[in-house]
Backbone as CSV, one residue per row, in Angstrom:
resi,resn,N_x,N_y,N_z,CA_x,CA_y,CA_z,C_x,C_y,C_z
1,MET,0.982,-1.022,-0.101,-0.052,-0.066,0.085,0.719,1.084,-0.173
2,PRO,1.121,2.000,-1.110,1.904,3.106,-1.179,1.245,4.504,-0.496
3,LEU,1.839,5.068,0.325,1.475,6.276,1.049,2.316,7.181,0.711
4,ASN,2.200,8.600,1.161,3.014,9.471,0.948,3.514,9.651,2.302
5,LEU,4.908,9.854,2.584,5.532,10.286,4.031,5.642,11.707,4.228
6,ILE,5.187,12.502,5.090,5.563,13.780,5.505,6.052,13.835,7.209
7,LYS,7.272,14.506,6.937,7.984,14.691,8.274,7.277,16.160,8.852
8,GLY,7.583,16.027,10.229,7.166,17.208,11.187,7.126,17.150,12.285
9,GLN,6.410,17.687,13.172,6.259,17.865,14.501,4.697,17.479,14.972
10,ILE,4.739,17.276,16.129,3.366,17.096,16.800,3.429,18.158,17.782
11,ARG,2.134,19.067,17.886,2.203,20.000,18.701,0.804,19.911,19.249
12,ILE,0.499,19.990,20.761,-0.571,19.872,21.197,-1.183,21.080,21.963
13,LEU,-0.463,21.947,22.383,-0.913,23.096,23.005,-2.145,23.630,22.386
14,ARG,-2.938,24.058,23.033,-4.168,24.899,22.741,-4.918,24.255,21.803
15,SER,-4.843,22.326,21.814,-5.682,21.699,20.772,-6.451,20.964,22.029
16,GLN,-6.937,19.989,21.335,-7.690,18.803,22.319,-7.828,17.556,21.607
17,PRO,-6.661,16.878,21.565,-6.235,15.581,21.121,-6.835,14.469,22.057
18,ASP,-7.257,13.861,21.296,-8.015,12.434,21.894,-7.043,11.185,21.550
19,GLY,-7.895,10.145,21.380,-7.154,9.054,21.189,-7.152,8.605,19.850
20,GLY,-7.773,9.443,18.730,-7.897,9.223,17.726,-7.393,10.489,16.974
21,SER,-6.989,11.370,17.234,-6.861,12.776,16.417,-5.683,13.476,17.161
22,ILE,-5.062,14.212,16.517,-3.803,14.947,17.072,-3.310,15.961,16.037
23,ARG,-2.752,16.955,16.472,-2.245,18.297,15.397,-0.913,18.036,15.087
24,PHE,-0.716,18.010,13.680,0.323,17.817,13.039,0.610,18.973,12.085
25,TYR,2.384,19.183,12.449,2.788,20.191,11.561,4.026,19.847,10.783
26,PRO,3.510,19.988,9.209,4.896,19.503,8.533,5.974,20.668,8.510
27,THR,7.119,19.816,8.273,8.550,20.721,8.506,8.506,21.456,7.077
28,ASP,7.893,20.701,5.787,7.764,21.714,4.542,6.343,22.303,4.866
29,PRO,6.052,23.581,4.839,4.520,24.009,5.114,3.784,23.944,3.898
30,ALA,4.310,23.340,2.775,3.796,23.242,1.349,3.772,21.808,1.088
31,ALA,3.828,20.969,2.180,3.902,19.340,2.020,2.286,19.200,1.236
32,PHE,1.735,19.355,2.291,0.242,18.733,1.405,-0.091,19.392,0.177
33,ALA,0.022,20.609,0.083,-0.307,21.264,-1.541,0.640,20.430,-2.314
34,LYS,1.772,20.395,-2.116,2.532,19.590,-3.121,2.122,18.389,-3.262
35,LEU,1.548,17.546,-2.631,1.113,16.348,-2.622,-0.482,16.365,-3.029
36,ARG,-1.161,17.546,-3.426,-2.271,17.592,-4.093,-3.333,16.987,-3.017
37,LEU,-3.310,16.960,-1.640,-3.917,16.669,-0.503,-5.029,17.779,-0.177
38,PRO,-6.070,17.913,-0.198,-6.974,18.844,0.361,-7.006,19.136,1.711
39,VAL,-5.949,19.095,2.638,-6.274,19.420,3.982,-6.346,20.661,4.354
40,HIS,-6.831,20.902,5.258,-7.172,22.183,5.995,-6.091,22.554,7.055
41,THR,-5.432,23.612,6.819,-4.462,23.689,7.831,-4.583,24.897,8.569
42,ASN,-4.101,25.556,9.729,-4.257,26.399,10.482,-3.146,27.389,10.121
43,ARG,-2.934,28.866,10.380,-2.111,29.845,10.046,-0.729,29.230,10.344
44,SER,-0.334,28.668,11.113,0.862,28.096,11.201,1.371,26.744,10.511
45,GLY,0.392,26.391,9.432,0.503,25.111,8.813,0.162,23.804,9.402
46,GLY,-0.450,23.969,10.706,-0.749,22.746,11.380,-2.161,22.085,10.925
47,ALA,-2.014,20.877,10.932,-3.345,20.443,10.373,-3.842,19.213,11.333
48,GLN,-4.932,18.889,11.475,-5.609,17.869,12.296,-5.522,16.521,11.535
49,LEU,-5.006,15.670,12.335,-5.033,14.182,11.873,-6.267,13.151,12.071
50,ARG,-6.804,12.575,11.403,-7.501,11.722,11.833,-6.857,10.196,11.764
51,LEU,-6.641,9.589,12.898,-5.591,8.143,12.697,-6.273,7.263,12.019
52,ASP,-6.047,6.685,11.004,-6.676,5.649,10.088,-7.156,4.406,10.762
53,ALA,-7.898,3.878,10.526,-8.621,2.632,11.076,-9.071,2.468,12.393
54,ILE,-9.003,3.451,13.202,-9.134,3.631,14.711,-10.268,4.389,15.012
55,ASP,-11.096,4.485,16.020,-11.793,5.211,16.707,-11.648,5.317,18.210
56,ALA,-11.552,6.471,18.989,-11.491,6.511,20.524,-12.611,6.935,21.067
57,LEU,-12.996,6.550,22.070,-13.900,7.114,22.865,-13.983,8.583,22.976
58,GLU,-15.126,9.289,22.545,-15.401,10.669,22.417,-14.961,11.474,23.733
59,THR,-14.442,12.414,23.925,-14.099,13.244,25.259,-14.824,14.527,25.059
60,HIS,-15.536,14.793,23.828,-16.054,16.235,23.465,-16.647,16.288,22.342
61,TYR,-17.786,15.498,22.330,-18.580,15.588,20.934,-19.789,16.268,20.918
62,ALA,-19.712,17.251,19.896,-20.714,18.244,19.744,-21.867,17.740,18.521
63,PRO,-22.937,17.370,19.014,-24.154,16.900,18.031,-24.438,18.204,16.943
64,ARG,-24.854,17.293,16.066,-25.001,18.217,14.692,-25.985,19.337,14.969
65,VAL,-27.145,19.173,15.874,-27.968,20.220,16.114,-27.167,21.375,16.389
66,HIS,-27.371,22.728,15.888,-26.880,23.907,16.008,-26.984,24.250,17.760
67,GLY,-25.852,24.477,18.236,-26.093,24.632,19.899,-26.142,23.803,20.702
68,GLY,-25.693,22.597,20.340,-25.839,21.503,21.194,-24.853,21.376,22.148
69,PHE,-24.956,20.781,23.323,-23.996,20.519,24.340,-22.825,19.732,23.973
70,LEU,-21.467,19.819,24.555,-20.471,18.672,24.341,-21.059,17.410,25.126
71,HIS,-20.615,16.474,24.576,-20.894,15.038,25.212,-19.673,14.483,25.214
72,HIS,-19.614,13.564,26.118,-18.346,12.266,26.266,-18.949,11.132,26.274
73,GLN,-17.989,10.205,26.023,-17.950,8.597,26.319,-17.592,8.692,27.759
74,PRO,-17.603,7.485,28.571,-16.917,7.464,29.605,-15.398,7.816,29.827
75,LEU,-15.178,8.909,30.565,-14.430,9.646,30.318,-13.060,8.919,30.864
76,ALA,-13.078,8.036,31.960,-11.822,7.489,32.558,-10.842,6.371,31.045
77,LEU,-12.048,5.753,30.695,-11.559,5.083,29.325,-11.073,6.024,28.513
78,ALA,-11.759,7.130,28.244,-11.380,7.870,26.923,-10.097,8.415,27.340
79,HIS,-9.782,8.971,28.710,-8.665,9.549,28.977,-7.522,8.785,28.709
80,VAL,-7.770,7.190,29.031,-6.521,6.355,29.010,-6.253,6.270,27.668
81,ALA,-6.961,6.216,26.817,-6.569,6.267,25.085,-5.935,7.519,24.718
82,ALA,-6.442,8.847,25.187,-5.761,9.883,24.944,-4.341,10.151,25.617
83,ASP,-4.283,9.559,26.795,-3.246,9.601,27.335,-1.884,8.673,26.971
84,ALA,-2.423,7.662,26.275,-1.719,6.692,25.585,-1.216,7.121,24.438
85,LEU,-1.850,7.863,23.686,-1.184,8.350,22.345,-0.600,9.449,22.626
86,LEU,-0.574,10.642,23.529,0.669,11.556,23.990,1.723,10.938,24.321
87,ASP,1.674,9.956,25.086,2.849,9.020,25.709,3.566,8.366,24.802
88,LEU,2.995,7.737,23.645,3.582,7.037,22.778,4.343,8.058,21.654
89,ALA,3.551,9.294,21.689,4.036,10.247,20.767,5.575,10.786,21.444
90,GLY,5.590,10.776,22.717,6.638,11.219,23.442,6.677,12.446,24.253
91,PHE,5.384,13.000,24.625,5.000,13.761,25.548,5.145,13.165,26.987
92,ALA,6.086,13.798,27.996,6.277,13.261,29.277,5.163,13.807,30.327
93,ALA,4.509,14.997,29.875,3.405,15.730,30.940,2.461,16.620,30.206
94,VAL,1.381,16.171,30.796,0.380,17.041,29.733,-0.783,17.791,30.740
95,THR,-1.231,18.964,30.825,-2.261,19.250,31.430,-3.209,19.991,30.628
96,ARG,-4.405,19.573,30.962,-5.758,19.971,30.215,-6.678,20.963,31.214
97,ASP,-7.126,21.515,30.623,-8.466,22.187,31.258,-9.540,21.456,31.399
98,GLN,-10.510,22.235,31.840,-11.843,21.490,31.887,-12.717,21.493,30.721
99,PHE,-12.165,21.889,29.556,-12.716,21.804,28.111,-11.997,20.957,27.416
100,GLU,-10.955,20.074,27.953,-10.111,19.009,27.476,-9.137,19.665,26.466
101,THR,-8.739,21.114,26.833,-8.118,21.591,25.868,-6.567,21.651,26.756
102,VAL,-5.647,21.242,25.807,-4.103,21.207,26.585,-3.562,22.698,26.804
103,VAL,-3.227,22.811,28.092,-2.816,24.216,28.444,-1.328,24.151,28.816
104,ASP,-0.521,22.982,28.922,0.695,23.191,29.147,1.243,21.505,28.673
105,ALA,2.322,21.313,28.355,2.928,20.041,27.722,4.579,20.076,27.805
106,THR,5.027,19.007,28.329,6.366,18.773,28.141,7.013,17.531,27.486
107,PRO,7.561,17.697,26.303,7.803,18.928,25.717,6.852,19.788,25.154
108,GLU,7.102,20.896,24.452,5.971,21.646,23.670,5.777,20.947,22.370
109,GLN,6.791,20.151,21.793,6.566,19.661,20.612,7.303,18.463,20.714
110,VAL,6.807,17.563,19.791,7.952,16.038,19.312,8.050,15.960,17.912
111,ASP,9.331,15.448,17.458,9.024,15.003,16.431,8.271,13.894,15.990
112,GLY,8.015,13.917,14.723,7.046,12.836,14.351,6.890,12.849,12.668
113,TYR,6.173,11.813,12.341,5.993,11.985,10.777,4.725,11.092,10.474
114,ILE,4.031,11.180,9.213,2.679,10.553,9.165,2.831,9.917,7.694
115,LEU,2.152,8.763,7.722,1.905,8.442,5.970,0.246,8.332,5.753
116,THR,0.292,9.172,4.492,-1.265,9.548,4.313,-1.044,9.742,2.512
117,ARG,-2.333,9.734,1.961,-2.731,9.680,0.775,-3.915,10.672,0.838
118,PHE,-4.756,10.706,1.499,-5.935,11.448,1.407,-6.559,12.226,2.694
119,ALA,-7.328,13.314,2.575,-8.048,13.902,3.290,-9.509,13.744,3.635
120,ASP,-10.247,13.507,4.789,-11.509,13.359,4.768,-12.486,14.643,4.734
121,LYS,-13.548,14.637,4.536,-14.541,15.797,3.936,-14.505,16.698,5.088
122,SER,-13.770,16.715,6.223,-13.569,17.679,7.203,-12.262,18.124,7.062
123,GLY,-11.293,18.050,6.164,-10.134,18.403,6.031,-9.006,17.677,6.625
124,ARG,-9.287,16.820,7.355,-8.305,16.347,8.358,-7.420,15.024,7.301
125,ALA,-6.081,15.034,7.602,-5.222,13.942,6.871,-5.353,12.744,7.562
126,VAL,-5.899,11.787,6.755,-6.262,10.480,7.293,-4.921,9.931,7.251
127,SER,-4.299,9.468,8.271,-2.975,8.947,8.553,-2.584,7.857,9.377
128,LEU,-1.479,7.027,9.072,-0.825,6.471,9.966,0.209,7.455,10.838
129,ALA,0.193,7.405,11.861,1.049,8.282,12.780,2.158,7.794,13.097
130,TYR,3.597,8.506,13.438,4.710,7.681,13.910,5.368,8.905,14.700
131,ALA,5.798,8.450,15.960,6.793,9.051,16.734,8.237,9.258,16.096
132,GLY,8.983,10.267,16.357,10.612,10.391,16.327,10.732,10.465,14.981
133,ARG,11.897,10.221,14.264,12.328,10.644,12.954,12.290,9.392,12.078
134,THR,12.599,9.761,10.859,12.664,8.496,9.863,14.101,9.048,8.804
135,SER,14.520,8.103,8.402,15.635,8.417,7.517,15.355,8.537,6.118
136,ARG,14.023,7.784,5.901,13.520,8.149,4.593,13.145,9.662,3.989
137,PRO,13.291,9.962,2.733,13.090,11.433,2.282,11.778,12.033,2.679
138,ASP,11.730,13.109,2.842,10.527,13.722,3.015,9.744,13.795,1.671
139,LEU,8.274,13.328,1.867,7.170,13.279,0.629,7.887,12.282,-0.188
140,ALA,8.407,11.387,0.361,8.665,10.154,-0.392,7.281,9.122,-0.396
141,SER,7.089,8.470,-1.394,6.381,7.149,-1.518,6.580,6.141,-0.751
142,VAL,5.895,5.570,0.183,6.311,4.416,0.777,5.400,3.170,0.845
143,ARG,5.783,2.193,0.522,5.003,0.697,0.394,4.822,0.301,1.762
144,VAL,3.714,0.422,2.373,3.666,0.238,3.814,3.245,-1.464,3.880
145,ASP,4.068,-2.244,4.397,3.723,-3.406,4.809,3.367,-3.834,6.161
146,THR,3.278,-4.810,6.926,2.662,-4.952,8.199,3.632,-4.542,9.213
147,GLU,5.155,-4.932,8.708,6.030,-4.351,9.908,6.112,-2.902,10.007
148,ILE,5.761,-2.146,8.917,5.668,-0.675,8.881,4.233,-0.218,9.727
149,LEU,3.273,-0.973,9.401,2.247,-0.656,10.037,2.393,-0.900,11.541
150,GLN,3.141,-2.128,12.018,2.951,-2.331,13.510,3.886,-1.132,14.477
151,ALA,4.637,-0.542,13.585,5.266,0.690,14.301,4.413,1.952,14.392
152,SER,3.176,1.720,13.669,2.374,3.206,13.653,1.752,3.234,15.381
153,LEU,1.638,4.400,15.655,0.373,4.669,16.928,-0.622,4.074,16.621
154,ASN,-1.351,4.120,15.477,-2.544,3.452,15.140,-2.639,2.003,15.539
155,TYR,-1.545,1.451,15.281,-1.403,0.041,15.363,-1.458,-0.217,16.911
156,GLN,-0.378,0.343,17.488,-0.058,0.162,18.998,-1.484,0.549,19.957
157,LEU,-2.381,1.373,19.512,-3.260,1.650,20.433,-4.474,0.687,20.241
158,ALA,-4.661,0.217,18.574,-5.661,-0.954,18.607,-5.206,-2.198,19.375
159,ALA,-3.694,-2.574,19.213,-3.206,-3.683,20.047,-3.569,-3.871,21.394
160,ALA,-3.453,-2.337,22.068,-3.527,-2.327,23.260,-5.401,-2.338,23.717
161,GLY,-6.024,-2.337,22.824,-7.364,-2.550,23.133,-8.200,-0.999,23.424
162,LEU,-7.338,0.039,23.434,-7.686,1.333,23.720,-8.728,2.100,22.557
163,VAL,-8.852,1.407,21.662,-9.583,2.222,20.742,-10.238,0.943,19.873
164,TYR,-11.515,1.661,19.372,-11.897,0.700,18.477,-11.522,0.391,17.011
165,PRO,-11.642,-0.672,16.218,-11.243,-0.741,14.992,-12.438,0.210,14.110
166,THR,-12.176,0.786,13.293,-13.382,1.488,12.259,-12.427,1.605,11.105
167,PHE,-12.859,0.901,10.150,-12.200,0.759,8.814,-13.156,1.467,7.783
168,TYR,-12.523,1.804,7.257,-13.054,2.756,5.797,-12.445,1.970,4.417
169,SER,-13.124,2.261,3.578,-12.948,1.784,2.368,-11.655,1.881,1.402
170,ARG,-10.952,2.973,1.839,-9.529,3.502,1.313,-8.727,2.498,2.109
171,LEU,-8.751,2.097,2.893,-7.718,1.304,3.872,-7.431,0.014,2.988
172,TYR,-6.217,-0.237,2.696,-6.143,-1.607,2.169,-6.269,-2.883,2.689
173,PRO,-6.955,-3.960,2.003,-7.157,-5.342,2.809,-6.068,-5.655,3.559
174,ASP,-4.918,-5.726,3.370,-3.629,-6.417,4.184,-3.590,-5.717,5.515
175,LEU,-3.681,-4.302,5.366,-3.438,-3.778,6.445,-4.689,-3.911,7.490
176,ARG,-5.666,-3.786,6.893,-6.798,-4.248,7.651,-6.909,-5.306,8.544
177,ASN,-6.419,-6.440,7.417,-6.356,-7.738,8.251,-5.372,-7.980,9.351
178,ALA,-4.361,-7.159,9.167,-3.265,-6.997,10.137,-3.840,-6.558,11.546
179,LEU,-4.400,-5.542,11.287,-5.243,-4.637,12.346,-6.389,-5.745,12.985
180,THR,-6.945,-6.351,12.347,-8.159,-7.242,12.760,-7.436,-8.237,13.586
181,VAL,-6.562,-8.817,13.361,-5.715,-9.586,13.847,-5.390,-9.507,15.437
182,ALA,-4.714,-8.074,15.449,-4.408,-7.241,16.852,-5.595,-7.026,17.588
183,VAL,-6.627,-6.441,17.150,-8.039,-6.166,17.559,-8.618,-7.668,18.305
184,GLU,-8.541,-8.786,17.630,-8.895,-9.771,17.992,-8.383,-10.377,19.237
185,LYS,-6.932,-10.459,19.359,-6.302,-10.474,20.404,-6.595,-9.580,21.650
186,ALA,-6.788,-8.424,21.481,-6.986,-7.444,22.423,-8.525,-7.896,22.812
187,ARG,-9.377,-8.097,22.185,-10.723,-8.505,22.546,-10.788,-9.578,23.520
188,ALA,-10.154,-10.925,22.792,-9.879,-12.138,23.749,-9.366,-11.541,25.109
189,ASN,-8.486,-10.860,25.490,-7.897,-10.684,26.517,-8.718,-9.553,27.232
190,GLN,-9.967,-9.184,26.635,-10.710,-8.077,27.440,-9.940,-6.723,27.914
191,ALA,-9.006,-6.484,26.841,-8.162,-5.291,27.268,-9.005,-4.023,26.722
192,GLY,-8.687,-3.032,27.807,-9.191,-1.689,27.452,-10.548,-1.506,27.244
193,VAL,-11.225,-1.097,26.059,-12.638,-0.970,25.940,-13.333,-2.263,25.932
194,TRP,-12.456,-3.284,25.412,-13.458,-4.619,25.561,-13.681,-5.521,26.934
195,ALA,-13.193,-4.761,27.645,-13.851,-5.518,29.242,-15.015,-4.761,29.337
196,ASP,-15.584,-4.126,28.639,-16.894,-3.510,29.045,-17.706,-3.072,27.680
197,ASP,-17.234,-3.458,26.610,-17.989,-3.214,25.262,-19.390,-3.474,25.490
198,ALA,-20.111,-2.939,24.983,-21.571,-3.213,24.893,-22.160,-3.023,23.399
199,THR,-21.246,-2.734,22.479,-21.785,-2.691,21.095,-22.458,-3.631,20.475
200,THR,-22.177,-5.172,20.645,-22.866,-5.886,19.784,-23.654,-6.913,21.104
201,SER,-23.396,-6.550,22.349,-24.120,-7.486,23.399,-25.278,-6.620,23.850
202,GLY,-25.265,-5.198,23.467,-26.448,-4.469,23.714,-26.395,-3.462,24.958
203,ALA,-26.864,-2.038,24.655,-26.635,-1.053,25.461,-28.323,-0.636,25.769
204,THR,-28.436,-0.681,26.918,-29.662,-0.155,27.690,-29.750,1.174,28.067
205,ILE,-30.501,1.949,27.548,-30.321,3.679,27.844,-31.505,3.783,28.504
206,THR,-31.623,4.355,29.636,-32.926,4.793,30.396,-32.409,6.176,30.608
207,SER,-31.534,7.048,30.008,-31.026,8.209,30.528,-30.018,8.844,29.815
208,LEU,-29.858,9.834,29.547,-28.498,10.340,28.797,-27.331,9.990,29.326
209,THR,-27.226,10.280,30.720,-26.375,9.654,31.639,-25.837,8.207,31.444
210,ASP,-26.575,7.401,31.186,-26.229,6.122,30.919,-25.209,6.012,29.799
211,LEU,-25.443,6.756,28.611,-24.740,6.864,27.437,-23.763,7.756,27.690
212,THR,-23.354,8.477,28.194,-22.418,9.655,28.602,-21.254,8.814,29.439
213,HIS,-21.765,8.174,30.725,-21.118,8.106,31.701,-20.632,6.442,32.008
214,ASP,-21.615,5.665,31.332,-21.520,4.323,31.814,-21.310,3.371,30.749
215,ILE,-21.750,3.509,29.443,-21.659,2.743,28.343,-20.612,2.765,27.548
216,VAL,-20.010,1.640,27.118,-18.704,1.462,26.160,-19.126,1.068,25.424
217,MET,-19.347,1.877,24.102,-19.528,1.352,22.554,-18.858,2.226,21.612
218,LEU,-18.691,1.438,20.224,-18.225,1.905,19.290,-18.662,3.367,18.813
219,PRO,-17.789,4.617,18.761,-17.838,6.020,18.984,-18.758,6.173,17.858
220,LYS,-18.533,5.696,16.662,-19.408,6.109,15.447,-21.023,5.853,15.976
221,LEU,-21.513,4.763,16.771,-22.777,4.436,17.372,-23.119,5.454,18.200
222,PHE,-22.286,5.824,19.204,-22.512,6.844,20.331,-22.921,8.137,19.729
223,ARG,-21.957,8.576,18.508,-22.296,9.985,17.815,-23.594,9.848,17.021
224,ARG,-24.142,8.771,16.507,-25.488,8.715,15.761,-26.429,8.955,17.165
225,LEU,-26.188,8.334,18.016,-27.297,8.159,19.172,-27.295,9.769,19.728
226,ILE,-26.162,10.280,19.943,-26.150,11.608,20.485,-26.888,12.744,19.498
227,ASP,-26.653,12.459,18.022,-27.312,13.460,17.270,-28.709,12.937,16.963
228,TYR,-29.067,11.800,17.758,-30.659,11.569,17.277,-31.181,12.127,18.693
229,PHE,-30.482,12.048,19.770,-31.400,12.358,20.832,-31.508,13.847,21.084
230,ALA,-30.458,14.555,20.169,-30.412,16.095,20.058,-31.832,16.635,19.697
231,LEU,-32.072,15.692,18.692,-33.652,16.225,17.751,-34.818,15.944,18.628
232,GLY,-34.457,15.389,19.940,-35.731,14.735,20.533,-36.028,15.612,22.034
233,ALA,-35.349,16.847,21.926,-35.855,17.912,23.415,-35.752,16.838,24.513
234,GLY,-34.663,16.271,24.722,-34.518,15.440,26.026,-35.026,14.253,25.876
235,SER,-35.728,13.753,25.258,-36.207,12.357,25.134,-34.947,11.368,24.976
236,VAL,-34.995,10.325,25.581,-33.819,9.205,25.153,-34.569,7.806,24.491
237,SER,-35.785,8.085,24.130,-36.489,7.032,23.445,-35.859,6.512,22.197
238,LEU,-35.588,5.168,21.915,-35.128,4.757,20.549,-35.818,4.795,19.663
239,ASP,-37.372,4.897,20.056,-38.332,4.829,18.760,-37.912,5.662,17.534
240,GLY,-37.769,5.227,16.584,-37.402,5.861,15.313,-35.867,5.905,14.979
241,PHE,-35.140,5.424,16.111,-33.626,5.705,15.638,-33.273,4.943,14.492
242,VAL,-33.636,3.847,14.395,-33.411,2.873,13.091,-33.608,3.953,11.821
243,ASP,-34.989,4.506,11.526,-35.425,5.295,10.680,-34.376,6.580,10.345
244,TYR,-34.019,7.115,11.729,-33.070,8.112,11.644,-31.943,7.711,11.096
245,LEU,-31.406,6.540,11.300,-29.936,6.074,10.657,-30.182,5.976,9.236
246,ALA,-31.271,5.573,8.735,-31.601,5.460,7.389,-31.474,6.592,6.329
247,THR,-31.875,7.900,7.262,-31.677,9.244,6.431,-30.314,9.356,6.498
248,ARG,-29.349,9.350,7.294,-28.149,9.679,7.428,-27.192,8.991,6.153
249,ASP,-27.902,7.626,6.080,-27.074,6.826,4.736,-25.702,6.627,5.006
250,ASP,-25.506,6.133,6.108,-23.840,5.726,6.607,-23.690,4.277,5.691
251,ARG,-23.059,4.323,4.543,-22.870,3.133,3.559,-21.779,2.306,4.286
252,LEU,-22.138,1.061,4.140,-20.797,0.014,4.500,-20.881,-1.211,4.016
253,VAL,-19.900,-1.888,4.144,-19.804,-3.458,3.626,-19.253,-4.283,4.618
254,ILE,-20.195,-5.376,4.891,-20.297,-6.452,6.001,-19.163,-7.351,5.278
255,LEU,-17.980,-7.401,5.842,-17.187,-8.447,5.214,-17.114,-9.614,5.233
256,SER,-17.893,-10.372,6.379,-18.084,-11.779,6.324,-19.344,-12.279,5.296
257,ALA,-20.115,-11.117,4.933,-21.076,-11.671,3.971,-20.944,-11.178,2.463
258,GLY,-19.866,-10.138,2.460,-19.453,-9.429,1.249,-20.611,-8.797,0.573
259,HIS,-21.527,-7.918,1.563,-22.648,-7.198,1.080,-22.788,-6.088,1.525
260,ALA,-22.934,-5.129,0.482,-23.066,-3.703,0.773,-24.375,-3.200,1.440
261,THR,-24.340,-2.327,2.087,-25.961,-2.062,3.103,-25.523,-0.661,3.662
262,GLY,-26.450,-0.323,4.460,-26.279,0.715,5.269,-26.214,0.453,6.920
263,LEU,-25.900,1.478,7.780,-25.672,1.527,9.017,-27.247,0.870,9.680
264,ASP,-28.103,1.308,8.977,-29.552,0.918,9.788,-30.047,-0.370,9.806
265,THR,-29.219,-1.147,8.835,-29.551,-2.465,8.617,-28.848,-3.358,9.650
266,ILE,-27.814,-2.873,10.234,-27.275,-3.986,11.153,-27.171,-2.994,12.755
267,VAL,-28.145,-2.152,12.810,-28.516,-1.816,14.198,-29.884,-2.220,14.712
268,GLU,-29.920,-3.101,15.861,-31.051,-3.524,16.440,-31.448,-3.020,17.570
269,VAL,-32.888,-2.426,17.682,-33.525,-1.759,18.981,-34.316,-2.754,19.447
270,THR,-34.393,-2.991,20.701,-35.255,-3.616,21.488,-35.604,-2.847,22.803
271,GLY,-36.947,-2.025,22.524,-36.981,-1.267,23.769,-36.284,-0.123,23.957
272,ARG,-35.507,-0.366,25.242,-34.705,0.696,25.439,-32.855,0.209,25.257
273,THR,-33.021,-0.673,24.450,-31.579,-1.342,24.204,-31.317,-1.385,22.525
274,VAL,-29.918,-0.870,22.223,-29.662,-0.810,21.059,-28.308,-1.528,20.776
275,ARG,-28.070,-2.174,19.615,-26.781,-2.973,19.622,-26.620,-3.002,17.886
276,LEU,-25.389,-3.125,17.767,-25.104,-3.723,16.544,-24.912,-5.182,16.467
277,THR,-25.444,-5.767,15.199,-25.642,-7.192,14.819,-24.241,-7.543,14.181
278,ARG,-23.595,-6.668,14.047,-21.988,-7.358,13.702,-21.030,-6.598,14.224
279,PRO,-19.945,-7.133,14.378,-18.845,-6.714,15.581,-18.198,-5.490,14.494
280,PRO,-17.345,-4.665,15.312,-16.733,-3.348,14.093,-16.049,-4.104,13.381
281,ASP,-14.897,-4.786,13.319,-13.836,-5.292,12.528,-14.610,-6.100,11.396
282,ASP,-15.892,-6.443,11.640,-16.671,-6.982,10.457,-17.289,-5.903,9.581
283,ILE,-16.987,-4.464,9.616,-17.473,-3.724,9.039,-16.568,-2.747,8.446
284,VAL,-16.768,-2.228,7.088,-15.867,-1.320,6.246,-16.901,-0.231,5.660
285,PHE,-16.602,0.713,6.244,-17.460,1.924,6.064,-16.934,2.558,4.587
286,VAL,-17.920,3.054,3.976,-17.716,3.454,2.625,-17.321,5.047,2.816
287,GLU,-16.141,5.770,2.373,-15.408,6.988,2.801,-16.334,7.794,2.077
288,ALA,-16.991,8.935,2.690,-17.917,9.801,2.120,-17.138,10.810,1.382
């Protein structure tokens, strides 16, 4: 799988990194433009990364409804993933404020590099991220094999069970398969999120607090639930949730069935309980 290598620094001050997203500053400010990648950058050249193939528990999610409050998943686990990412990247100490914004970091920046080939619809560089330096030339094309994948921060977080696998259609099958093996081992060991995961076993929601403080589930399903509840003026009834998902039209492929469908077809609602009928690593979402 050939990806473009970009050297740079990871800086986190005044940002809100979680276990699946972090701010990256290319050494060459024109790197994304030279590679024709429509990545959104700030005035200092920094870009938000979306770590490919993984998704971490939310620490500060704003629903699509205008003016909606920020919501989070169980913060203890969410913070473990966020802290692990920063530790793996090379930060020794990090202080956040009550809004999850980093107000102090030691060191203030660390060397890093990414392997990427596209941006998502939000302008984030979808990347494999790495700590430290590499002898490969900047902007080189790198064919990624399993060994290179396993050195990524993405893989290390997945192997530790701290994040969920969330595969998209542009990820090459060999890398997806290697990540699935790591995920299966973490799940078998009940590591990290897998100790309390309710994604397929079923999450019973009687209040919003259940969802934000107690229930551990695939972040994408959490976000869809928060968006749906935000439309209900305080109600947490699941009546109509599957119909709502159909309007969102999240397209996916079920790997074990080789079948293309929508997220609504693999979500089951029974009273106040919701679950996915397929495990996260059996799903490949179609990149919008």
